[in-house]
C-alpha angles and dihedrals in degrees: 000000000000132000111254116237113262093230139001094258091065100084109185136248099226120219108203107212115219092180095286122158085216100053095102090044089058090052090048092051089052090052090050086060087057093251120125117244140183134187123232129181121254089238090079117105122234088256092054092047093050091046087069088064097230122193089208140354131223119195109211131217123261144180098254133093113239092229096046119110111266094013114150113261135203117223115240092225089069088073092053095056095088093243115129111247133196119192119204124195105311089014088054091052093044090052092049093049094047091052097048102269124134124254121182145146112274099191089240112093119196121208126167126350111020134170114241120196124199120229096243120321114003107257145151109027088356092057112132093022126105120268086240116038140163117244139172114253133187111172145112096186125057141189107261098180128020119230118264113284095023123119117220109233104178146002140197133199090268100033120053087188107040097155136010141175141200100195096185092058095033092237119147141165143183129191094214131069108258090176096069123086093238093064092084097203097030097115090052090055092050093047091048087057095045100043104027106022096039098025095228129158125224101247106139130071134196087241085085090069094079095051093045094049093047089054092047093049092050091049093049099042103035109175095332125121121256135200126199131193117227110208101179094257134107094250097061092039093055092042090053094046090049093051091047089053088054103043107011116195092013085083126083117183119215122200111200104195099208093172092242098105127107123261113298097002097112089057091048092056093052095042112029102036096045091047091051098046109018091223124160108259128197115192121207116189103210104153096124092046093058095044091052092049091050095046112130094002119127104155108104097216091050091049091051092051093046092051091048092047095048091045090058092043090053088049091053090053092047087051091061089060093047101039096073090064091048094048090050086065094044092254136126130211104238106155137065120196119216129183095224112162126202095255087059090052095048096044090049090056093258096135118082107268093000119144118246103242098165140346120247125203090226091055119013103023104057114127116251093239095059106159097205137070110236126243110194107174094169097048094112096042138090125223098264090050089050090053090050091051090048091053090050088052090055098248114157120261091246089066103038092043096050115125116253114272125188120248092238087055122198088349089087095038090065108078098212136016117350114234134164092250093050091048092053091048092051093044091056093048092046093049090053093049093048093046092052092046090053093046089053090054092238102120091108093046095058120063094199139343113199113193110210130198115211092209096171092052127079122192127192118245143162117236121168108333097328144073116253136195106209140157123269119236118212122211112207108184111172137180118219141127102210108017090239091102128012142176127204113262116245097227118187113270091233090057092049089049092052092049092048094046094048095047095048091044100042106031112071113218096033120099102158136048120193133185123230109218098177121127126217109273113060094028127038121234094247119054094223 
């Protein structure tokens, strides 16, 4: 699914997706430069790509090796069409191979933070960046020789050709990922391509997203009735507010209280969101239902699917209470709104060629007998874009600024079986961690801080005059802007000490607090 251009004059920059987890992030970075972008699959032929009348083309990364059997290819005639092209990672290697360059394994893989050195003064698409810069790599192959006519711009320890350019043909490539936050000068590289290499002008803004989605929702829904589940998070709140903007009283919001929210969040849904939007809200108290369904289950994928299944079942029961009112007006509830974001889609294998990293109950765990057609107005957006749309819709800062929270809630922040006692224990620890983070004024510095209970682990401790065997609590503060990549947040030691002291003193059953210092990749943000 791609966002349609707001008007005919906005010809797209096409991002050709080779199965990258970062393809949509590239498109988002282009939009941040006020240039319209769309994503297309790598299965399109050159003729089909050019039929979309692109102003420029970006070839994304991907998990394949260009010389492997069945690997996606790029046709050489694409580079003779007169359209500026930028290759990134796999796209860079595919471009090099198609044009007669050499791509091979070097024996030195580069993943994560990598030093890139310019060949002489930084120029072309590297203009305005340091001669030595830090970039985010993810490759095992590298370009050994650039195609004829290309100038080598940069190298790394594992890539003798890390960037190249053919200025006359407006063809460029980089081995690293300029689209991710951890490539410090990545946006400069992309804008050099867009504005200098491709000669584009910044004439599109992300403010168009709201108008386009409202039009799409109206076209999809028509005069039918819609229900939307409010989970307590920003995604479902913005999705609901967006649908209400589009269809008004045709929307009924349903809050299924599954008992897996953090402390105070159920009350916030019923109070803050209704006050901000005035939507009709139906509340279903289903805490016991979910606990019973999760009884004895420890496997995280199974928990996700159970929570997704029971959520839909609870919705179907809520529908029975709502449908009488709809039928009285000769209407039928046909649509279900979900706040699915693009990272959910990609990580659930929803992108063409994308690896299935995890299932998500909004994407991969829906029961086959789902009774509703889905409306997913945020499906092409990232979290910061969702927040921007929420602000435009007039939602209060407390809602649009809320930290990301998984749909399955605390059910996947308990490593082990989910019980009432474990939920209460985790809620108390989480509330302490969040309160201390807020008191330290660091809410805006941390993208997300999952608090995880290792319920199946017991650690020895000494509390008071006796030996204890309690559960460890894991703090997982991360910095990110899109959830596609993340680094652990360097919180002040004093803050970590306060959180640890309070949790071990105030939460019975916990005698150890540990800090997760893993980046993404290789780890995901959530533990399960």
